[in-house]
C-alpha positions as CSV (number, residue, x, y, z in Angstrom):
1,L,13.6,7.4,1.0
2,G,17.0,6.1,0.1
3,L,16.2,6.8,-3.6
4,I,15.3,10.4,-2.7
5,D,18.6,10.8,-0.9
6,R,20.5,9.6,-3.9
7,Q,18.4,11.9,-6.3
8,E,16.9,8.8,-8.0
9,A,13.3,9.5,-7.0
10,F,12.1,9.7,-10.6
11,S,13.3,6.4,-11.8
12,D,11.8,3.1,-12.9
13,R,13.2,1.5,-9.7
14,S,11.0,3.7,-7.5
15,V,8.0,2.6,-9.6
16,T,8.8,-1.0,-9.0
17,I,9.3,-0.4,-5.2
18,L,5.9,1.3,-5.1
19,K,4.4,-1.7,-6.9
20,K,5.9,-4.1,-4.3
21,I,4.6,-1.9,-1.4
22,K,1.1,-2.1,-3.0
23,R,1.3,-5.9,-3.3
24,Y,2.6,-6.4,0.2
25,A,-0.1,-4.1,1.7
26,L,-2.8,-6.0,-0.2
27,S,-1.2,-9.3,1.1
28,V,-1.4,-8.1,4.6
29,S,-5.0,-7.1,4.2
30,V,-5.8,-10.5,2.7
31,L,-4.1,-12.3,5.7
32,Y,-6.1,-10.2,8.2
33,V,-9.4,-10.9,6.3
34,A,-8.5,-14.6,6.5
35,A,-8.0,-14.3,10.2
36,L,-11.2,-12.3,10.8
37,P,-13.5,-15.3,11.2
38,F,-11.3,-16.5,14.1
39,V,-11.5,-13.0,15.7
40,F,-15.3,-13.1,15.2
41,M,-15.5,-16.5,17.0
42,I,-13.4,-15.2,19.9
43,A,-15.4,-12.0,20.1
44,D,-18.7,-14.0,20.1
45,K,-17.4,-16.3,22.8
46,D,-16.2,-13.6,25.1
47,D,-19.1,-11.2,24.2
48,A,-16.8,-8.5,23.1
49,P,-18.1,-6.7,20.0
50,G,-15.3,-4.1,20.1
51,L,-12.8,-6.8,19.2
52,I,-14.2,-7.1,15.7
53,I,-13.7,-3.3,15.2
54,V,-10.1,-3.7,16.4
55,G,-9.7,-6.5,13.9
56,L,-10.9,-4.3,11.1
57,V,-8.4,-1.5,11.7
58,P,-5.4,-3.3,10.2
59,I,-7.4,-4.3,7.2
60,F,-8.5,-0.7,6.6
61,A,-5.0,0.6,7.2
62,S,-3.3,-1.8,4.8
63,V,-6.0,-1.1,2.1
64,V,-5.4,2.7,2.5
65,I,-1.6,2.1,2.2
66,A,-2.2,0.0,-0.9
67,V,-4.4,2.7,-2.5
68,F,-1.9,5.4,-1.7
69,A,1.0,3.4,-3.2
70,A,-1.1,2.7,-6.3
71,V,-1.9,6.4,-6.7
72,L,1.8,7.4,-6.1
73,Q,2.9,4.7,-8.6
74,K,0.6,6.1,-11.3
75,L,1.7,9.7,-10.6
76,L,5.3,8.8,-10.6
77,R,5.0,6.9,-13.9
78,E,3.4,10.0,-15.5
79,A,6.1,12.2,-14.0
80,I,8.8,10.0,-15.4
81,F,7.1,10.1,-18.8
82,I,6.9,13.9,-18.7
83,K,10.5,14.2,-17.5
84,S,11.7,12.0,-20.4
85,E,9.7,14.1,-22.8
86,N,11.2,17.3,-21.4
87,D,14.7,15.8,-21.6
88,L,14.2,15.1,-25.3
89,T,13.0,18.6,-25.9
90,V,16.0,21.0,-26.0
């Protein structure tokens, strides 16, 4: 959002920031997947099947964020390419 305020939204820096967001979101989902067996053991011990669904929500949310960031990254890369083509055409 800071790049948008400074009118630098269509820059290579914003593409790298989206790439970092995608990586961090995937890292969060991997960490939650790694913790899911422990949640499953606790849910099995306490006989609470809803706990597993609650454990899946952060995984789903972070994967959705990662996919959204990847799509935005690709669209932004294409927009930067089109903008540079238009800047060269006078």
